[in-house]
C-alpha positions as CSV (number, residue, x, y, z in Angstrom):
1,M,40.1,-1.8,27.2
2,K,37.3,-4.3,27.4
3,L,36.5,-7.1,24.9
4,S,33.0,-7.4,23.6
5,T,31.0,-10.6,23.5
6,R,32.1,-10.8,19.9
7,G,35.7,-11.3,20.9
8,R,35.1,-13.4,24.0
9,Y,32.6,-15.8,22.4
10,G,34.5,-16.0,19.1
11,L,37.6,-17.0,21.1
12,K,35.6,-19.7,23.0
13,A,34.3,-21.0,19.6
14,M,37.7,-21.2,18.2
15,F,39.0,-22.9,21.3
16,D,36.2,-25.5,21.0
17,L,37.2,-26.1,17.3
18,A,40.9,-26.4,18.5
19,L,40.0,-29.0,21.1
20,N,38.3,-31.0,18.3
21,Y,41.0,-30.4,15.7
22,G,41.6,-33.4,13.4
23,E,38.2,-34.9,14.2
24,G,36.4,-33.6,11.2
25,P,33.8,-30.8,10.9
26,I,32.0,-29.7,14.1
27,S,28.4,-28.4,13.9
28,L,27.6,-25.0,15.3
29,T,24.9,-26.5,17.4
30,S,27.4,-28.7,19.2
31,I,29.7,-25.8,19.8
32,A,26.8,-23.7,21.0
33,E,25.7,-26.3,23.5
34,R,29.2,-26.8,24.9
35,Q,30.1,-23.1,25.1
36,A,26.6,-21.7,26.0
37,I,26.4,-19.4,23.0
38,S,23.4,-19.1,20.7
39,V,23.7,-20.7,17.3
40,N,22.5,-17.4,15.6
41,Y,25.3,-15.5,17.3
42,L,27.9,-18.2,16.4
43,E,26.8,-17.9,12.7
44,Q,27.6,-14.2,12.9
45,L,31.0,-14.8,14.5
46,I,32.0,-17.7,12.1
47,S,31.6,-15.6,9.0
48,P,34.5,-13.2,9.6
49,L,36.7,-16.0,10.9
50,R,36.0,-17.9,7.7
51,K,36.8,-14.9,5.5
52,A,40.1,-14.5,7.4
53,N,40.9,-18.2,6.5
54,L,41.0,-19.3,10.1
55,V,38.0,-21.6,9.7
56,E,36.8,-23.8,6.9
57,S,33.2,-24.9,6.3
58,V,32.0,-28.3,5.1
59,R,28.6,-28.7,3.6
60,G,26.3,-31.6,3.9
61,A,24.7,-33.9,6.5
62,Q,28.0,-34.4,8.2
63,G,29.2,-30.9,7.6
64,G,30.2,-28.1,10.0
65,Y,33.3,-26.1,10.7
66,M,36.9,-26.8,11.5
67,L,40.1,-24.9,11.9
68,A,41.8,-24.0,8.6
69,K,45.2,-24.3,10.3
70,S,46.8,-26.1,13.1
71,P,46.0,-24.8,16.6
72,S,49.7,-23.9,17.0
73,D,49.4,-21.6,13.9
74,I,46.5,-19.6,15.1
75,T,47.1,-16.9,17.8
76,V,44.6,-15.3,20.1
77,G,45.7,-11.9,18.6
78,V,44.6,-12.9,15.1
79,I,41.2,-14.1,16.3
80,L,40.5,-11.1,18.5
81,T,41.6,-8.5,15.8
82,T,39.6,-10.4,13.2
83,L,36.5,-10.1,15.4
84,E,37.2,-6.8,17.3
85,G,39.5,-4.8,15.1
86,P,42.6,-3.2,16.6
87,L,43.0,-3.8,20.3
88,A,44.2,-0.3,21.0
89,P,43.0,1.6,24.1
90,T,42.5,4.7,21.9
91,D,42.0,5.5,18.2
92,C,45.0,7.8,18.1
93,V,47.4,4.8,18.5
94,V,46.1,3.0,15.3
95,V,45.2,5.9,13.0
96,D,47.3,6.5,9.9
97,V,50.0,9.2,10.1
98,D,48.1,11.3,7.5
99,E,44.9,11.0,9.5
100,E,44.9,12.6,13.0
101,A,42.6,11.1,15.6
102,C,42.4,14.4,17.4
103,D,43.7,17.9,17.2
104,H,46.2,17.2,20.1
105,S,47.8,13.9,18.9
106,S,51.1,15.6,17.8
107,Y,51.8,16.8,21.3
108,C,49.7,14.6,23.4
109,V,51.5,13.5,26.6
110,T,49.4,10.4,27.1
111,K,49.7,9.0,23.6
112,V,53.0,7.5,24.5
113,I,51.4,5.6,27.3
114,Y,48.6,4.4,25.0
115,E,51.1,3.2,22.5
116,K,52.9,1.2,25.2
117,I,49.7,-0.3,26.4
118,Y,48.8,-1.3,22.8
119,E,52.2,-2.8,22.2
120,S,52.0,-4.8,25.4
121,I,48.5,-6.1,24.6
122,T,49.5,-7.0,21.0
123,S,52.6,-8.7,22.2
124,V,50.8,-10.9,24.7
125,V,47.8,-11.9,22.5
126,N,50.1,-12.6,19.6
127,S,52.3,-14.9,21.7
128,I,49.4,-17.2,22.8
129,S,48.2,-19.8,20.3
130,L,45.2,-22.0,20.5
131,Q,47.6,-24.8,21.2
132,H,48.8,-22.9,24.3
133,M,45.2,-22.6,25.4
134,I,44.6,-26.4,24.9
135,D,47.8,-27.2,26.9
136,D,46.7,-24.9,29.7
137,Y,43.2,-26.4,29.7
138,K,44.6,-30.0,29.9
139,N,47.0,-29.1,32.7
140,N,44.2,-27.5,34.7
141,Q,42.1,-30.6,34.2
142,E,44.9,-32.8,35.5
143,N,45.5,-30.5,38.5
144,Q,41.8,-30.5,39.3
145,I,41.8,-34.3,39.4
146,I,44.9,-34.4,41.6
147,S,43.4,-31.7,43.8
148,S,40.1,-33.6,44.2
149,I,42.0,-36.8,45.0
150,C,44.2,-35.0,47.6
151,E,41.1,-33.5,49.3
152,C,39.6,-36.9,49.9
153,K,40.5,-38.4,53.3
């Protein structure tokens, strides 16, 4: 399974909003500059995130976007499935029982493997919140500072 730019860039945009959580609305232009994403593409990504109540918009001169919830209440899984759809390796894993993805799904020997992959992916992305990402980012920044200090002789 490979994420599209939609999922990757959308996650980066949401991470940027999480880093600035509580500071008021953030313009798409500033997110675009920091994350190296075009403003036009960000506009396309923000729309489904807003419809999913993950992001709020504020109009006006000082307007922009901000998280609709705390970073600890938004998971990577919710963001990715909002932008990408189900994160399943094959369609047969997420198709309704009444609707078969292929003629062999009732006796497919690999479907069990695909279901386990899907369950694992879902479990991991749903266990990581934007707050976890912020904490990891801040820890990495501290370690880089320590590392650069240690390398100086």
